[in-house]
C-alpha atoms as one frame of an Amber mdcrd trajectory, in Angstrom:
protein
  -0.194   0.254   0.001   1.378   3.454  -0.841   1.901   5.891   1.876  -0.162
   8.912   1.859   1.896  12.280   3.170  -0.288  14.909   4.104   1.047  18.554
   3.910   2.511  19.839   7.138  -0.362  22.182   7.354  -2.919  19.048   7.256
  -0.921  17.510  10.318  -0.834  21.054  12.194  -4.761  21.183  11.620  -4.811
  17.870  13.237  -2.746  18.491  15.965  -4.806  21.374  16.890  -8.098  19.719
  16.519  -6.616  17.145  19.079  -5.957  20.079  21.567  -9.245  21.334  21.245
 -10.719  17.708  22.044  -8.613  17.575  25.004  -9.851  21.126  26.260 -13.229
  19.584  25.506 -12.718  16.723  27.671 -11.416  18.654  30.641 -14.355  20.642
  30.736 -16.465  17.422  30.922 -14.378  16.024  33.566 -14.647  19.025  35.736
 -18.315  19.198  35.384 -18.803  15.876  36.286 -16.331  15.828  39.251 -18.425
  18.838  40.299 -21.457  17.227  40.319 -19.869  14.037  41.809 -22.110  11.148
  40.561 -21.755   7.917  42.620 -18.684   6.002  41.301 -20.941   3.209  39.317
 -22.572   6.261  37.693 -19.650   8.319  36.697 -18.834   6.657  33.525 -22.435
   7.166  32.371 -22.368  10.720  33.065 -18.864  11.169  31.753 -18.856   8.728
  28.912 -22.378   9.043  27.544 -24.438  11.966  28.965 -21.310  14.469  28.157
 -20.168  12.682  24.902 -20.263  15.405  22.156 -22.505  13.855  20.114 -25.290
  14.494  22.761 -24.003  17.603  24.674 -22.491  20.040  22.094 -19.415  22.056
  23.100 -21.287  25.087  23.793 -23.647  23.675  26.349 -20.788  22.308  28.056
 -19.231  25.816  28.143 -22.503  27.043  29.555 -22.315  24.299  32.332 -19.086
  25.394  32.683 -19.831  29.051  33.329 -22.508  28.213  35.744 -20.015  25.857
  37.627 -17.812  29.193  37.852 -20.507  31.187  39.049 -21.375  28.958  41.603
 -18.127  28.476  43.053 -17.055  32.039  42.848 -14.293  30.508  40.395 -11.827
  32.554  38.428 -12.986  34.453  35.371 -13.627  32.428  32.304 -13.617  34.701
  28.937 -16.562  33.316  27.206 -15.461  35.125  23.990 -12.064  33.098  23.889
 -13.733  29.886  23.944 -16.414  30.952  21.272 -13.899  32.198  18.807 -11.867
  28.895  19.359 -14.911  26.840  18.656 -15.614  28.876  15.390 -11.897  28.149
  14.134 -12.368  24.545  15.325 -15.511  24.025  13.139 -13.940  25.873  10.248
 -10.881  23.500  10.342 -12.876  20.594  11.221 -15.517  20.676   8.532 -13.325
  21.992   5.810 -14.304  25.355   5.427 -10.973  26.132   3.689 -10.964  27.200
   0.230  -8.007  28.325  -2.404  -8.085  31.858  -3.222  -6.037  34.139  -5.259
  -4.589  36.800  -3.072  -2.257  39.742  -3.505   0.219  40.121  -0.812   2.541
  42.864  -0.252   1.966  45.964  -2.276  -0.960  47.170  -4.258   0.361  47.653
  -7.794  -0.718  45.516 -10.656   2.828  44.126 -11.312   2.944  42.615  -7.575
   3.093  38.809  -7.725  -0.199  36.961  -6.994   0.080  33.849  -4.855  -2.478
  31.199  -4.206  -3.034  30.154  -0.462  -5.641  28.883   1.602  -8.208  30.766
   3.773 -10.550  29.772   6.409 -14.037  31.106   6.459 -16.219  31.620   9.554
 -19.627  32.741   9.955 -20.145  35.827  11.873 -23.173  36.487  14.182 -24.592
  38.639  11.500 -24.508  35.703   8.920 -21.652  37.407   6.953 -18.220  35.456
   6.067 -15.260  36.351   7.612 -12.205  35.224   5.499  -8.853  34.899   7.047
  -5.499  33.365   5.446  -4.814  29.726   6.617  -1.794  30.645   8.444  -3.232
  33.671  10.431  -6.258  31.245  11.373  -3.879  28.757  12.829  -1.731  31.366
  14.728  -5.036  32.550  15.939  -5.993  29.052  17.186  -2.787  28.579  19.045
  -3.108  31.852  20.875  -6.720  31.114  21.802  -5.653  27.527  22.800  -3.078
  29.119  25.260  -5.519  31.448  26.702  -8.149  29.086  27.082  -5.822  26.367
  28.818  -4.471  28.791  31.155  -8.071  30.019  32.276  -9.073  26.320  32.641
  -5.898  25.650  34.598  -6.770  28.594  37.132 -10.235  26.957  37.515  -8.828
  23.797  38.152  -6.617  25.018  40.850  -9.657  26.755  42.209 -11.523  23.588
  42.182  -9.158  21.525  44.096  -9.721  23.801  46.944 -13.223  23.287  47.322
């Protein structure tokens, strides 16, 4: 069987999606830990009730925000998580398209290059187009910020 080599950009997106999945599992874990179901029901709650095919990320985020409010926890910036999930959806569902764009100057003699853009849908229904490299950079930054917020929450919850 011939080995398929994916472009580095595809590998990078795959790694970023794995990171997003870790965040989603982290959130589910802390929701279940806070609720403290009996040990014999823990797996049911964590593996089934909070499975991403049943409870979407946005609903888990609402539960997390309620947990933060309930426990007087550290600030969670909801907008960071919303931006992260929008980019995650664009990457995961293939909202990338080749576009010809002019980089650099504006004269007609400037060379054009083809590169990928990521399209996300704004709340007003309009499309926002971002160069793929910038979307990856933004995603990494949002991962750092959301991870830091979740680590602060984890530290807070351990004290309860």
